[in-house]
N, C-alpha and C positions, 0 to 999 in steps of 0.2 A: 504494500500500500504506500504510495508516494506521499511525501510531505506536501501539504497544500497550505494556502495562505491562512485559512481560518481554522485549521485543525486543532482540536483539543484532545489531549490524551490524559486519562486518569490512571494512575498507578495505585492499586490498593495494597498497601504494605510497604514499609520502608526498612526492611532488614538488609542483610548483606547482599542478597541476590537482587532485590529491588533497587538498591543503590547502584549495584554494578550495571543494571540496565540504564540508569540515568547517565553514568559515566560513558557507557558504550554509545549512547545517542549523542552525547557531547563530542566524543572522539570522531564521530561521523558527520559532525556539523549539522545534525538534524534538529537541534533545539533552537528556540527563538532567541535572538539577540535583543535584549530589552533596549539597547541603545540605538537600534536600527529601526526606523519606522516601517511598518508593513513587512517586517521580516517574515519569510514564508516558513520558518521552522515550526516545530510542534510547541504548543503551550501545554505545560504539564502541571497537573494538580496531583499531589500525593496525599493520600488519606492513611494516616498512621495510627495504630492502636496505642502504642506506647507514647509517653510524653517526652521522649528524648529521640533525637535523630538516629540514623543507622549506626550501629556499632559492631565491633568484631566479636561475634559470639564464639568463634573458634577458641579464642583466648579468654573466655569469660572467667574461667577459674583463677586467672592471674589476679583478679580483684581481691581474692581471699588472701593473697600474699603481698598486698600493698599497692598494686597498680591502681591508679586513680581511674574511675569510670570514664572520665573524659579522654583519657589516653587511648581508649579503645575506639573512639569516635572515627567514623569513616567519612563524614560529611563536614563541610564548612559553610558558614553563612555566605562567604564570598562565592563559592561554587554555585550555591542555590540562586543567589541574586544575579550572578553573571549569566545564568542561563534561563532566567525568568521562571524558575520552578517555585510553585506555590505549595509549600510543605505545611500540612495541617496536622499538628501533633495532638494526640489524645482525642481524636474524633474519627473513629473507625467507620468503615462502611457497614451499614445495617441491612440494606436491601438493594438488589440489583434488578433493574427493569430493562431487559434486553430489547424489548419492543420500542420503548421510548428512548432508549440509550441514555439512561440516567442512573445515578447512584444516590441513594439517600443515606445520610450518616446518622449516627446516634443522636446528634444534636438537632436533627430534622432538616438539615441543609440538603438541598437537592442539587447535584452536580451533573451537568450534561457531559457527554463525551462523544468523540468521533471514533476513538479506539480506546480500549480498556485492557489493562494487564493485571491479572491476579497474581500477586506475589505474597500470599497470606501465610505461607509457611506451614508449620505443623503445630500440633498441641501434644502435650505429654499424655500418655495413656496411664490412667490410674486404675489398678485392678479393682473390680467391684466387690470389695471385702468390707465387712463391718468395721466401723471406726476409721475408714480411710479419710474422712473429712474432719477428724478430731483436731483440736489445737495441738500444734507440734508436728503436723504432717505437711510436707512441702513437695513441690516439684522444683525442677532446676533447669530453667530455660532462659531467664531474663535477668537484667540488672535488678529489677524489683525483687525477684526470687532471691538473688544473692544478698540484697540488703535485709530482706525479711529473715532469711536463714541466719545471717550473721548476728542480728539483734537477738533472735530467740536463743541462739546457741550460748549466749553469755550466761544463761541460767541452767544450762543442760550439762550432763556428764557423759551420756551415751547416745550414740546415733546408729541407725540401721539404714542402709541403702537397699531398696528393693530393685534389683536389676544389676547384673554384672557385665553389661556391655560397655561400649565406649563412654557413654554419658554417665553410666552408673559408677564406673571406676573414677571418673573425674569428680563426681559428687563425693565419693568416698575420700578422695584426696582432700576435698574441701573440708569435710567434717574433721579429718585428722588435723588439718591446718588450724582449725578452730579449737583444737585441743580436746576433742571428744574421743572417747573409746569407741572404735568404729567396727561395724560388722557389714558384710556384703552378703546378700541373699540372691542366688541365681537359680531359676527353675531348671535351666538346662544342666546337663551333667558337667559342664566346664564353663569357665569364664570366657567372655568374648566369643561365643559360639559361631558367630557369623564371620569372624576375621581370622581366628587361629584354630589349629587342630589340637588334638589331645596333648601332643608333646609341647607345643607352644604354650598351651593353657597351664600345663604343669609347671613350666619354668616361671610363668607370670605369677601363678599362685604362690610359689615358693618365695618369690621376691616380695610380694605384697604382704604375705604373712610374716616375713622377717622384719617388716616395718611395724608390726603390731596390729595389723588389720585382720580380723577374723573373717574367714571365707566359708560360706555354707552353700554348696552346690547340690543340684538334684532335689531341691526342696523349694516350695513356694510360700508366700505370705498368706495366712488364713484369716487373721483378725488383728486389728490394732486395739489393744486394751487400754482403758483410760483410768485415771484416778478420779477422786470424788469431784474435782473441779473440771472434769472433761478434758484433761490434758493427756496426751499419749504417755504411757509409762512402760508398756510391754508390747512386743510383737510376737504373736503366736504363729508358729510355722505349721505347714501342712502335715508334718510328721509329729506334731504335738509339742515340740520344744517351745520354750518361751524365752525370748531375748530381751534384756533390759533395753528400753528405747525411749529416751526423753524426746528424741527427734527421729522422725521417719521421713526419708526422702524417696519418693517414687520416681524411678528412672527405668521403667520397664518398657521402653519403646515410645514411639510417637505415631500419630495418625495425621493424615493430610487435613488441613483446614479447608474443606470444600463446601461448607454450608451454603455460602452465597450462590455458588454454581448450582448446587442441587435445587435450591429453592427457585432459581431462575429457569430451571428446566434444561440446563446444560448436561451433557452426558458425563457420567463419572464412572470410574472403574468399579469392578465388583468388590474390591477391598479398599475402596476409597481412592481419591485423587481425581482431579479434573482431567478428563480425557482430552489429549491434544494430538495433533499430527506432527510430522517432522519439522514443521515451521512453528511449532508450539502454539498453534491456533486451535481453539476449541470448536465445538459444533456450531457456534455463532461466529461468523467470519470477522466480526468486529471485536471479539474478545480473545485474549491470549492468556495463557497460564504458564508460569515458570517456577522453578524451585521445588520445594518439598510438597507443595499443594497440587502438583501436576503428575498425572500418569502419562508417561511419554509413549511415543509410537512403538517402542519395543515392549510395552506392557509393564514397565517398572516405575516405581516411585523412588527417586534418588534422594537420600538423606544427607548427602555431602555437599559442601559448598561448591566444589569444582564443577560438577555437572550443572549446578544452578547457574554458574557464570556462563557456561557454554550455551545454555538455553537463553539467557539474557542477551547474549551476542546474536543469536539467531533471530530473536524478536527485533533487536535494534536494526538488523539488516532489513527486515521487512518494513519497519516504520521509516527507515531512511530512504527506502526506494530501491536498494540494491537487490535484496532478496536472495543472495547467493548462499548464505550459510543455513545449514539445516542441522537438526539434532536427531540422531537416530540411536544414540547410546553414548555412554561415557566410561572412561577409566574410573574405577572406584578405589584406586590405590590410596592408602592412607598411612600416615606416620604420626604417632602421638607419643607424648611422655606422660605415662599414667602412673601416679604414685612413685615417681622416680625411675620407672622402668621404661626403656625404649621399646615400643611395640609398632610393628609395621607389617602390612600385607599388601600385595599387589597382584594384578592379573587374576587368574583363577587358581588359587592354591589348593583347591579341593578336587580338581579333575583327577580321576583315577583310572580311566579306561573302562569303567563299567558302562552298562547300557549301550554298548556298541561304540563308545567313544574311543579315541586314539589311545594306544598303549603309552603309559607314562613311566618315567624313571624318577625316583626321589633321590636327591642328594642332601644328606642331613649332617649338620654339625651340632653337637650338644655338649655342654659343660655344666653339669648340675651344681658344681661348687660355686660357679659364678652366676648361676641363673641365666645362662645363655642357651638359646635354641634357635637354629637357623635351618630352614628347609627351602630348597629350590626344586621345582617340578619341571621336568623336561619332556617334550613331546617326542614322537618316534623319529623325527628328523633332527633332534637335538635342539629344537627351538624352546625358548624359555616360556613356559605357560604361566607361571606364577611363583609366588614365594611367601614365606612367613619369616619374620625376624623378631625375636624377643630377647631383650637384655642387651643387645648390641645391634643397632640398626644403621651403623655407619655406612654400610654398602647400599643402603636403600636408593640414594640418588644415582648411583652407578648402575643399578639393576633395572630400575623402572623403565628407562628409555629403551632397554633391550627386550622388553616384553613382546612376545610374538616373533622374535628374531633369534637366530643362533647367537649364543654368547661368543664374543671375540677371543675368549681365552678359556682355560679349564674352569669348571664351576667352583672348584675348591679355592681358587684365587679370590673369589668373592665371599667365601664363608670362613676361612681360617682367620684366627686372631691376627691383628697387626703385628708384624715382626716375625711371624712364623714362616718357615720355609714354604715357598709356593704361594704366599699371601700377597701377591702383587697384581691386582686387577689392572687390565688395560686402561689407559687414560682416555680422555675425551676424544682423542683423535680416532678412536675405533668406532665412534658413533656416527651414523649417517646424518646428513643435515636435516632430514625430515623426522628424526627421532624427537619425541616430545620430552623435554627436560623438566618442564614445569607443568604438571597436570592441573594445578589449580587455575592457571590462566592460559593453558593450552599453548605454551610457548615452545617452539622447537629449538634445537641446537643451532640450526641455520639462522634463525632470527636473532639469537644471542650473538653468534659470531658476526653477523652482519652489523649489529649495533655497535659491537666493539670496534670494528673496522671503520664504520662511518663516523662515529662520534669520538673515537680515540679513548674509549673507556679504559680505566686502569684498575678498577676495584669493583667489589660486589655492590657497593652502594650505587655506583653509576649504572650497572646492569639493571638493578631494581628500578631506578628512576626511568630508564629508557624503555624497558620491556615489560615491567610488572613481574617478571619472573622472580621468585623468591619472596614475594610479598604476601603469599598465602600462608600455607602451613610451615614454610621454611625448610622442608625436607630436601629441596634440590640445591641448597646453597653450596654444598661441596662439589656438586656437578658443575655449577656455574663457575666456581673457582677453577675447576679442571678445564673448562672451555677457555677461560682467560689464560691459563697456563699454556694451552695448546696454541693459542693465538700469539704466543711469544711475549705476553705481558709479564714483565719481571716483578716478582713479589718483593715488596720492601721488607727488609729484615729489621729495619730501624723502628724506633718508637713512633715517629710522627714526622711531619715536614721539617721540623726544627732539628731533629737528629735522625735523618733518613737512613744513615748507614750504621747506626749503633743500637744494639739491643740493650735491655736493662743489665744483663750480666756484664756486658762490655763497658757500659757506663760505670757500673760499680767498680770494676777493676781499675778504670782510669782514675776515678776519685780516690780509691784506696792507695794505689801505687804512686800516684803523682801528688798526693795530698792537696787535691783541689778542694777549696773550702767554701765555694759559693756557686750558685747557678750561673751568675754572670761570667765568672771565670771559665766555667765548663763550656758555656755557650760561645764565648769568644774564641776558645781554643779548638773546640770540636763541633760546634753547631753550624747550621747553614744559614743563620740569620733569622730575623723575626723576634717576636716578643714572647715566644713560648705558648703553651696551650694547656688544656685540661688533662692532657696525657703526660707530657714531659715534666711539667712543673711539679705535680705531686710525686712523680717517680723520683725526681732528683731530691725533693724534700725528704722522701723516705730513705734514700741512700745516705744523705747527709745525717739524718737522724740515727741510722744504724751505725755509722762510722764516727759519730761525734766524739767518742772517747779517743779514737785514733787521731782525729783532726784537731782536737782541742776546742770543739764547738760547745756552746752552752745549750740553752733551752730551744725547743723546736720553733718558738715564735720570736726568737731574737733576730733583730735586723731584717735583712732581706728574706730570711726564711719564711716570715709571716706571709709574704706575697705569693709564696709557692703553694701554700696549704689549701686543700679543699675546705669547704665550709665546716665539715666535721672536725678536722684537725685545727682549723683556725679558732674555733670556739670550744674545743675540747669536749664536744658533746655531739650526739647523733641528731642530725636534722630530720624532722618529720614532715609529712606531706602538707601540713598547714603552716609551715614556717616556724613552728616551735621546736624545742629540743628535748631530748631525753637525757636523764641523769642516771649514770650507772656506776655506783661505787664498787670497788673491788671487795669481794667476799671470798678470800682464798679457801679453796677446797669446799666451799659451801658452809663453812663453820662461822657462826655469828652469835654474838652475845645478846642477852635479853635487852640490855641497855641500848645496844646498837639498833635492834628492831624498834624499840620505842622511839629513838631519835629519827629513824627513817619515817615512821608513822607521823611524828610531829611535823617534820619538814613537809611531807606530802599534804597533810591537813592544812598547814599554814599557808602554803603556796598554791593550794588547789590542784595538786598534781594527781594524775591517775597512776595507780600502783599495779605492777604486774610481776609475778614471780616467773623467772625465765627457766628454760630448759637447761641453762648453764649454772643453775643453783645460785642465782643472785637476784636482786630486786631492782627493777627498772622503774624510774619515776618519769612520767611523760607529761608534756604540756608546758614546760618552762620556757618563758621568753628569754631571749638572748641576754637582756639586761638583768634578769633575775639570777642568772647562773652564778655569779660571784657570791651573792648572799646565800644561796643554797649550799654552795661548797664550803663557805666558812663554817656553817653549822655542821656539815658532815665531817669535815676534817677535825673539828673540835670533838666529835663523837668517836674519833679513832679510825675513820675511813680514809681511803685515798682513791685516786682515779682508777677506774676499772678499764680505761682505755678501750671501751667498746667502739669508740670513734675511729680508731686507727687500724692500719694494717699491721697488727701486732698480736701478741698473746692475748686471748680473751679470757678464758677460764680453764681451770683444771678441775673437772667434775669428779666427785668421789662417792662411793657408798660408805656406810658406817664402818665397814671392815671389822677387824678383830676387837675393836673397842666394845661392840655390842652384839654383833652377829655371831651366832653359834657356828657358822660355817667359815668365818673369816680366818684367813691364814696370814694376813699381814695388816699393818695399820695403814689402811688406804687413806684415811683422812690426813694423818700427819705427812705422808708422802706427797699427797696432792697439794697441801699447803706449802711444803718446801719447794716443790716444782714451780708453783705459781709465783712464789716470792723470788725465786732465782731468775725466772725468765720474763718477769713483768717488764714492760717498757721496751721489749725487743721489737724493733720495726722490721718487717719482712715483706716479701713480695705480695703476700696476701695474709689474711687473718690466720691465726693458729689456735687450735683448740686441743685440750688434753683431757684425759680421763684416767682414773686409777680405780681398779676393782680389787677388792680384798680376797677374791677367790675366783675360780673358774666359772662360777655362776654369772659373772659379768654384769652385775646390777648397775654399774656406772657406764655401761655401753662404751668401754674404752676402745673397742675395735672399730668404732665409728669416728675416731678422732685422728688428728694429725700425729699426735703422740698418745699411745695407749699403753698403760702398764697394768699387768695382772699379777697378783701375788700367787706364788706356788710354794710347795713345801721346801723347795731349794732356793728361794729368793724371789726375784722379779723377772717376768718376761716382758720384753719391750716390743711393741708393735708400732709400725709407722705408716704414714701416708693413707690413713683412712679418711673418709669423708661422708657426711650426711647430706642433707639438702636435696636438691633436685637431681643430682647424679651420684647416688650413694655408692660407696666402695668400702669393703672391709679392709682394715689395715693388715699389713703383712708382718709376720714375725721376723724381727731382725736379730734378736739374741735372746737366750733363755737363761734362767736361774742366775741372774746377776745380783751381786751385792749392791747396796745403795750407792757406794762410791763408784762402782763400775757403771751403774745405770746413769748417774749424773754425767760422768765423763762421756759416755756414748751419746747421750742426748745433746750435750754441748756441741759435739762434733756434727751431729745430724743437723741441728738447727743452723749452725753457722755455714755448713756446706750448702744448705737450701738457700740461705740468705745470699750467698755469693753467686749461685748459679740459677736461681729461679727467674723466670720471666715476669713481666708486669702482670699483676692480678692472676697469678698462677698458683692454685692450691697445691699442696704437697702431692695429692693424688695424681693430678695432671702432670706435675713436674716429674714424678717417678716414671710415668708412661713415656714422657718426651725424652728423658736423658738416656733411655735404653739400658738394657741389662738387668732391670728390676732390682730386687733386693740383693741379688748376687753382686751387682756393681757396688751397691752401698756397703756391703760387707767388705769388699776389697778395699774401698777407699777409707771407710770409717773404723774398721776393726783390724784389717791386715796392713793398713797404712800404705797402700800401693802408690799414692802420690806424695807421701812424705809430708803431709800437712796436718796430721792429727794434733800434734803439740801446738801448732800455730792456731788451730781452730779453738782449742781449749783455752789458750791464753787470751784470745780475742773475747771469748765469752766472759772470762774472769774480769777483763777490763770493763765490759758492759755492766756486769753486776756491781763493780766498785763505783761506777759513775752514776748509777741510778739515782734519780731524785723525782719525787712525785710532781708531775707536771702541773697539777692544779695548785698545790701549795706554792710552787714557784710563781705562778701567775698572781696569786693573791699578795705576794711580797713585791710585786713589780708594778708601780703606778702606770707606766707606759703601756704595759700589756693590758691592764684593767681598762684603759681608755677605749680599747677596741670594743668593749662590751656596752658602751653607751649607745642608746638607741639611735641618736643622730649626731653627726659631726657638727662642730661649732662653726666651721668655715673651711673654704677650699684650701686654705693654707695648711690645714692639719692633715690633708690627704697624703698617704704614703704612696710612692711610685708603685704601680702595678697592682694596687689593692683598692677595692671600692669601699664606700661608706654611704649609709643612708643619710638623707638630709631633708629638712623641711624648707620648702621655698616660701616666699613671702605670701603667696596665695593659699598656703596650706597644703599644696601638693607634696607628696613624698617622692623624692627623686633618689636615684642611685648615681653617685658621683664617682668618677674614676680619673686618675692622673697617670699618664703613661711616662716612660722613662725620659722623654724629652720635655716634660712639663705640660703637655697638652691635656686639658681637662674636658671631659665629656659628661653630659647629663642626660639620663633617660629615665623613664618611669621605673619605679621599684617593684611593681607588681608583675609577677611571672604570668604571662597570658595563658599558659597551659595548665597551671594549677590554681591560680588565683591567690597565691601566697606572696607576701611582700618580702622577697628574698633576693632580688637581682643584685643588690649591692654586695651580697655575700659571695657572689660567684667569682671565678677566676678570670682575670683579665689577661688577654694574650692577643695573638694574631692568627689569621687564617688566610693564606694566599696573599699576605701583605695587608689585609684589612684588619683594623683594630676591632676586637670582639670581646664580649663577655659571655661566659657560659652560665646558664641557669644552674644553680647548685643542686636543683632537684633532679632533673633528667638530662642535663648537659646540652640542651639545644643552645646553639650559638647565635648571638645577635650582633649585627654591625653597629658599633657605637656611634657611627656618623649618621646613619639613616634610621636605626632602630629595627631594620628588617631582619627577620629570622633567616639565617642562611640555610637552615635545614628544612624550613617550611615557609617560603616567601609570602604565603597568604597571611602570615601572622607577623605582628611587629610590636615593638615597644614605642611609646610616644617619645619623641626627642624633645627635650626641655631646654630652656635657656640656662646657660651656665651662670650660677649666682655670683655675687660679689664675695668679698672676704668674710663678712659676718652674716650669720644666718639666724633666723628666729629659733628660740628655744622650744623644746617640746612643751605643749600645754599641759 
């Protein structure tokens, strides 16, 4: 249908697929230009049920771990206004009249259309069991669901997810993040029955259960039992068991939202979904349907975003007049991180040659110790039919483009662990140009290679901007890098544009061996020019902090060092999303006195701070304003506390069980050892944060094997485990040495930590460091026990100097009037600005500005409010340069803004207001 002068299109639904349709129409020049009179493009009205514009549902669970909801946004006011799109939030369509070509909304508004697209998505299926509508029962599909679940979970202890598929496991991860004891109930005999086979499900289950989530398969939910107030308290299963359940999340599948189409008389599938042809047109030629609400011409309802995007592009072609694109089916490959476990499937991993199908061959790699299962399915001609990857999906991006083709190398090359003999899969050069490398946006290798050549792209970010590849699930990023490599684009080994040829370990060695004592000296001797950035400045600050005893440097905020620090280190506190800070005093080994607990409570009460006991056995106080921090810390230091350095890339905590002091199983005093470890290594700055744990026996109550440094008591002494990691990519620590005395243990940890500090890359945890340096714990034993490099004594001596030089960073600030001045809410005048560091200021009209002075004395003034978060924090960001442009980076999420124009270099549609530079004296804070 060609675009005409007076054509009006109505889009019902503004989710990911609906918004992709708007983008596709804009890319084809099919939308009206509001600035051009009588422009012949489509005028679009969008009727949205939710009260927020389209957002990224694929990453909805990230909101539970701190992502701000607006960071998931897909639309901008500028995009809508620039294309004349009338977005009506919170007023969904209620009735569709195909004869009159009108839509009536819940508010009673009647909207006429020349063409209409249904993008209503799906709704969660809730099993029809007694109590399913009780207080405490939730579904998990929208930002509203996340907000409601988060609020309710504050007073809950246990949660059950009904459904063990993709969304169910995401929901389980959310409950676990919220601190609930979590169960998953799946009616099928295995988890994720549509994506993985028995072997993959077993590996996935083992990983999930190792994280404390209980899994119940082959059983269904029978009833939600409630307490006297009507709140959920138990879930009765079909086998009669009853699970404690303060919260029940139903994630047992979805159903197409096709009510409007049904009531309008449009054809729908037997199992739901608006029936459409290969052009996504319904039985009414003026109505289309896309995404999860549509049953496509191959008889399927697709529940993934990538097929929905393909449908949106097919409809955009129809409405733009070209009409060349059709939708006859789509790749359903998917890769997700579920409860810390990588899970991926692609092609048809269940084809087995039965029912007359082609004979297949399975190639399987399984490692039960690591929770890894990989299977490739090959056809009779050796073509790749499909595959399943659990626990290690690194090969996903390399395998998906080969689906339906013969692999360019032996199958084991794609399955064996990295570093194993034969584990060298062919590079991107083996892919044909028509191979789809990004299934989310249907981008081929040829399109990526063409964009690299045409636009001179040099990194993943450029490829994403030009092709959209990698902006969906992100599973193809490694393949995109391989295409860049195949095109001859040289990877920078350096930190950033200011040190393009030097890695962090190389910078560390230069500073250490040449006694370089400042960023300025390092940049003049080894940099490439410019004012630094959010990458190199904190790295150099970290290195100088680590080597301070060797270089004769003092506090991390002395002199020029203050201008290098990120906001957390600058104010010795953790910046939160609203611009306030958290206060985290050190509680060595988790041991605390009653008097200290009372002092913490009084400080929290008097300053109105939220209190939270952390997994690291200490207490966080949230909500302190920057100017409150010195007063809070004066009281805490008086009560015997010191900085916990939760703000730095340094030792955080050493967690302990009660050990032999109280536990009848304890074989060692784990509390005393944890305290001694934490006090020895406190203040040590490293490539990334360091966590420790000490368990008093092999029952491992302190979870020491999930830490960078884990110690477990045995009958013969202490076992040392290293390079463990929790979080999103968990890894059990490896045994480095057994039955050590306390003296032997400390000496070996001294060596381990200093070796990591010397050789670790920027933001590289010990687990990733061990994988990168090669040789595993065998290499570490050679260097740290056998002394193959002859540096063990040197590493121990360096640690001794660190211990001797330690001074509590907050106590030092309170003794320094110059350092305290940085905590004032507003600077008194531009003459007080430090080069390279910002300060907030009140202008004469009451506007809060962020002022910056560069090394040449030039002063810049921009608005202090971060447009992405709404927090007044821009003045606390790092000042630097990007391609010669003076910039400041938001301390929250590191978007960079041109200080001359205010424009965000990462999203030009967003900007800061540029303000007049004030005179020398400024008004005081009211």
